[in-house]
N, C-alpha and C positions, 0 to 999 in steps of 0.2 A: 610688714608680715602679715596682717589679715588678708591682704590681697593675695599673697603667695598661698596662704592655706585655702583660700576660695578656689584658686586656679587649681591646686592639687585635689581638692574635693571634687571639683567638677571632673577632673581627669579620671579619678576613680569611678564616678558615677557613670561616666561614659563607657569605661571598660566593662562595667558590670551590667550595662543596658542589654537587653535582649539581641539587639541588632549588632552590637560590637562584636568584632571577631567571628561573625556568624560563618562567613566563607572559610575561615581557617578551621572552625570546628566541624563543619560538615563533611562526612556524614558521621555523627557520634552515636548513632543507634542504626538498627536495620532499615531497610528501605524497600518499600513495597512496589513491584512493577506489575500492573494490572494488565493482563492479557485477556481481552474480551472475547475470547474464542475457546473451544475445547481443547484439552490437552492433546498433544500427538501431531498436530498439524504444522504447516509450515510456520505459521506465525509464532506458534509455541515453542518450536525448536530454535528458532532465531532468538526469540526473547530470552530463553535459558541460557544460550551460549553468550549473548550480551550481558546478562545478569551475572554469570559467573566471572566473565571478564572484569566487570564492575567490582565485584567482591574482591577479586584478586589484586586489583590495581588500588582500591582506595580503602581496603582494610575493614570493611563492614559487610555484613550480609545483604544482598539484594535478592529479595524473595519474590518469585513469580507467583502470582495469584490469579488463577484462571476464573473469570466472572462472565460467563456466557449469558446470553438472554437478549431478547429484542434486537436481533440482529448485530448485538454487540454495543448497542447504544445505552444498556444499562451500566456497563462497566466504563464507558467513557464518560457518562454523565457523573459517575461517582468520582472519577478523577478530577473532572471539571469542577466539582464542588469541594475538593480537597484543599487544605490549607497550602498555599504557594511557598513551601519551606524545602523542597527538595525530598521529602520522604515518601511521596507518592508520584510515580510515573505511569505513562500509559504507552503500551505498545500498540499502535493503531494502524489499521488499514487505511487506505486512501479514502474509503467511504467515510469512516469515521472522522478522519482528519480534515475532510473537506466536503465530499460530494453528498453526504446525507443532508446537508445545508439545502439543497435543491430536490432531494428526492422525498424528503418527509415534510409534510404541511405543519406537523407538530413534532419537534424535537426537544427532549428534555435539557439540552445544552446547546450553545452556538459554538462550533469547533474554531471559528476564526476569532471569537470574541473570548472564549473561556480556556482556551488552551495555546500553548505556544509550541511549535516544533523545534525539536532538539537535535535529532540527527536522522537523516534518510538511510535506512537500512538497505532495502532491496528494491528493484524494479523488476517484475515479471510480465513479459509481454503477452499480450492475446494472440491467437492463431486462428487460423481458418484450416479446417481438415476436411478431407473427402473419404468417403467409404471406398474400399477397393472396388467395388462394382458400380459406382456411381459414374455417370456419364461425363461428369465435370473432372478434367485432369489437370487443371492449371488455374491460377488466379485470373489470367486473362480470359480463359474459356468461360469462367463464372461471370466476369463483367460483360463479355460478349452476348452471352446467353440471356442475361438479366435485362440487357439494353433491348434486345430483340424481343423478349418475352417478360414484360413488366409484371411483377408479382406472382410469376408462375414457378419461380425457383425458391424451394424451401430451405431454410437453415435453422438448426436448432442451436440454442444458447442455454445458458446454466439457469437462467431465471430472471425475472423482471427487476431491473435495476441493477443488475450485475455488470462488471466491467466489459464483458462479452456483448451484453445487450446494447449499452450505450456506444460500445466500438462500432457494432454494425449500424447503429444510426448514423454515426460520423461518416462510416464508409460510404453509405448510400448517398450522403450529401455530396461527399467530395468526389465520388465516381459517377454520380449521376445515374444511378440505378435504383430498382425498387425490387427488394427482396420480401419474402414472406418469412418473417421471423417466428419461430416456434419456440416459446418458452417452456423450459422444464423446471421441475423442483429439484435443481441440483444437477451435478455432472453425471452421476452413474446412471440414471434412467436415460439421459440423453446419448451416453455412449452405448448403451445397450440397444437403442433403437438404430444407431448409426452402424453398428457392427452387424445388426440383423438386417440392414438394407431398407429400413423403414423411413429413414431421411438421408438425402445424399450428402448433406454438408453439415458440419457442426462448427461452434466456435466457443472457446473457453481459453483458459489460461495455457500456455505453452507446456507448463510443467505437468499438466494433466494428460498430456497426448505424447510425450516424448517416447515413453517405453512403448506405447502401442505402436508408434511409427517404427521403433527399432525392431519390434516383433512383426513387422510387415503386416499389420492389421488395419492401418490407416495410412493416407497419404497426407502429409504436411504441404499446404498449398503455399502459404505465406505467414510471415510474422509480422507483428505491428510494433517492432522496436526500432530504435533510431538507427541501428546497424544490423548486420547479420550477426547471428549468436555464434560463439566460438566453437560450440560442439555440433553445429548445424550449418556448416558454411554454405551448403549448397540450397538453403531454403532462402528465398528472396524476401525482401521487406516490402511493406505495402508502398513506402514512400519511394523506393526506387522504381517501382512498376507505374504508379501514378505520376512520378516526376514532380512530386510536391511533398512538402513536410507532412509526415503523419507518424504519430507515436501515440500508442494506446496501451498503458501498461497498468497493472495492478501494483500498488506500491506500499510499503510498510515504513512507518517512522517512529522514532520515540518521541513522546510528547510530554509536557509538564503542565501544570495549571498556570494560567496566566498570572504574572507577577512573581513567578519564580526568580530568584536573582540570577543575574546573568553569569556570574561566576560559577554557579552550580550547573547551569545550563552547558557552560563551556567544558567544565570537567567531564560530564557525561558525554557530551559531543567527542572530546578528544579520545576518551577510552573506547567508544563505539567505533571510531574511525580505525583506531589500531586494531580491534578486533575484526573489522571487515578485511584488513589487509593481512591478518595472520593466516597461518596455514590452515587451522581449524575452521575459521571463518570463510576462506576461500573454498574449501573442500564442501562445507554445508551449502554455501550459496550455489556452487556447480551442481550439486545434486538437485537443486531445486529448478535447474534450467532459468537462473536468475542473472541479473546484472547488479553488481554491488553499487550501493549508494555512496555516501560519504559527504564531504564538503561541511563548511562552517554552518552554524546556526542561521545566520543571514542567507547564506545561499539555499538552505533548506526552506526557509520562509519564502524567498523568491519562488522557488520550485512550486510551492503549494498555492501561491497567487496565480502562477500561470495555469495550473491544474484547474482551478476555479474558473478562470477566465475562458479556458478551452471548453469545458464541459458544461457550464451553465447554460449557455444558448442550446446546445445539442439536446440536454435534458428537458428543456422548457419547450423547444420546437416538438419534440416527440411525445410531449405531455406525459412523461414517466413520473409515476407516483407510487410510493410504497405505503401510503396511508390516507 
């Protein structure tokens, strides 16, 4: 009998321990999803859609908290330091999830050590566009001119360390050309100069140029996606023109502090994937001229590793630094 009582007592203690039944209990209170960007942008809209889907599916409120600052590093660092209990999540850009590891000499967190990928949400390809009066009318014409006139063709991009910037560095390596990249402080002043004829070419995320192209104000020369986009079937991809693999996209992913239980990661991943395939999710993604993500947490982690391997040598060869 004493042995039976000891076994029973041990079972009760285990049942009452903080870890027991943890997966079944989560979420038992509101969950915060940190969005390290201002409200109203692409990241914010997608995060709010996913947060609502998580709230509806899991029966607890998922609250979006916009925490901008230091290029998003402040919010990302806060999540990296949070308890790995599933109650703090991060809606991260590819820079915050991976590339800032190479762009910043000093970073308040290590994305590959302190955070784990949960669900890949979207990928938005970069693009190259020409002004209507520019002498360059196609991607091949751009390459031919740049080869014949190294460094004499200017192309604007949205800023040092932006996806457009590092895409141009990779493009120059792969195509064997030399361009003069002109950095701007964001997309709007770059577009103003492009429309005014002050620069012949620009590069930024496709979503920032689709409406201008539809309004016949710019010409889309090429997209850096893995395949042609559904709503722009006539715009070729870089890789089909170079006849070599080439994909350069800005991407967003849900992340959690390292050590977050796998079953919690799995729940968030499953709900996010369902949202991406829902009518509301598809409509929002289409409006951003983006490609839906998806996949298991393991597949997302593999994607992040490939992005790190692809962009590290490009960033280091170009000596791109943000501090």
